[in-house]
C-alpha positions as CSV (number, residue, x, y, z in Angstrom):
1,X,0.0,0.0,0.0
2,X,2.8,2.5,0.9
3,X,4.5,1.9,-2.5
4,X,1.2,2.5,-4.2
5,X,0.6,5.7,-2.2
6,X,4.1,7.0,-3.0
7,X,3.6,6.3,-6.7
8,X,0.3,8.1,-6.9
9,X,1.7,11.0,-4.9
10,X,4.3,11.7,-7.6
11,X,1.5,13.2,-9.6
12,X,-1.1,13.8,-6.8
13,X,-3.6,11.8,-8.7
14,X,-6.6,10.9,-6.5
15,X,-8.0,8.8,-9.4
16,X,-4.9,6.7,-9.9
17,X,-6.0,3.0,-10.1
18,X,-2.8,2.0,-8.3
19,X,-4.4,3.3,-5.0
20,X,-7.0,0.5,-5.2
21,X,-4.5,-2.3,-5.6
22,X,-3.8,-2.7,-1.8
23,X,-6.3,-0.3,-0.2
24,X,-10.0,-0.2,0.3
25,X,-12.6,1.5,2.6
26,X,-11.4,4.2,4.9
27,X,-7.7,3.7,4.0
28,X,-8.4,4.3,0.3
29,X,-10.5,7.4,1.1
30,X,-7.7,8.8,3.2
31,X,-5.2,8.4,0.4
32,X,-7.6,9.9,-2.1
33,X,-8.2,12.9,0.2
34,X,-4.4,13.3,0.6
35,X,-4.0,13.3,-3.2
36,X,-6.8,15.9,-3.7
37,X,-5.4,18.1,-1.0
38,X,-1.9,17.9,-2.6
39,X,-3.4,18.7,-6.0
40,X,-5.2,21.7,-4.5
41,X,-1.9,22.8,-2.9
42,X,-0.1,22.3,-6.2
43,X,2.5,19.9,-4.7
44,X,3.7,16.4,-5.5
45,X,5.8,14.0,-3.4
46,X,9.2,12.5,-4.3
47,X,10.9,9.6,-2.7
48,X,9.1,7.0,-0.6
49,X,8.4,6.3,3.1
50,X,10.3,3.7,4.9
51,X,8.1,1.3,6.8
52,X,8.6,-1.6,9.3
53,X,5.1,-2.6,10.5
54,X,4.6,-4.7,13.6
55,X,1.6,-7.1,14.0
56,X,-0.6,-6.0,17.0
57,X,-3.2,-8.8,16.4
58,X,-4.3,-11.2,13.8
59,X,-7.1,-13.5,12.8
60,X,-7.6,-15.5,9.7
61,X,-9.2,-12.6,7.8
62,X,-7.8,-9.5,9.6
63,X,-4.5,-8.2,10.8
64,X,-3.9,-5.0,12.9
65,X,-0.6,-3.3,12.4
66,X,1.3,-0.5,14.0
67,X,4.3,1.3,12.5
68,X,6.4,4.4,12.8
69,X,6.5,5.6,9.2
70,X,9.8,7.2,8.3
71,X,9.0,10.1,5.9
72,X,12.4,11.7,5.9
73,X,13.0,10.7,2.3
74,X,9.4,11.3,1.1
75,X,9.1,15.1,0.7
76,X,6.7,17.6,-0.9
77,X,7.8,19.5,-3.9
78,X,6.2,22.4,-5.8
79,X,5.3,21.8,-9.4
80,X,8.4,23.7,-10.5
81,X,10.6,21.1,-8.8
82,X,11.5,23.1,-5.7
83,X,11.0,21.8,-2.2
84,X,7.7,23.0,-0.8
85,X,9.5,24.2,2.4
86,X,12.6,23.6,4.5
87,X,10.7,21.3,6.9
88,X,12.3,17.9,6.7
89,X,10.1,14.8,6.6
90,X,9.3,13.2,9.9
91,X,8.3,10.0,11.7
92,X,4.6,9.4,11.9
93,X,2.8,6.8,14.0
94,X,0.4,4.7,11.9
95,X,-2.2,2.2,12.8
96,X,-3.7,0.0,10.1
97,X,-6.2,-2.8,9.7
98,X,-5.5,-5.2,6.8
99,X,-8.3,-7.4,5.6
100,X,-8.5,-10.3,3.1
101,X,-10.6,-8.8,0.4
102,X,-11.5,-10.5,-2.9
103,X,-8.4,-12.8,-2.9
104,X,-6.0,-10.0,-1.8
105,X,-4.9,-8.5,1.4
106,X,-5.9,-4.8,1.5
107,X,-5.5,-2.0,4.0
108,X,-9.0,-1.1,5.0
109,X,-8.4,1.3,7.9
110,X,-5.5,3.7,8.2
111,X,-4.9,6.2,11.0
112,X,-2.0,8.5,10.7
113,X,-1.0,10.5,13.8
114,X,0.6,13.9,13.7
115,X,4.0,14.4,12.3
116,X,6.7,13.6,14.8
117,X,4.5,11.2,16.8
118,X,7.1,8.5,17.0
């Protein structure tokens, strides 16, 4: 899901079909919102987050994950290629629920805490 999110954020395309590959429900809506907001702000992202999710709980159809997403190499850029600002990326606590959906595991819930939360 994070690779898909990073790929779509290169163009801030909320309609990118890649977003649906590994996300559904609230997680998909959060990513689409993020893309629409970035498009409105006229920014795109370059790079990718570094993730290392830990399993909090699991059943046969659902897994709950927690991570500290490292966004220090996933930054916002203006459309002219300049950095949006001089604020470096940060570490963000993330909670996710992954469900087995139509033969594929997809993130269905995603909660991102404030920047610097871990």
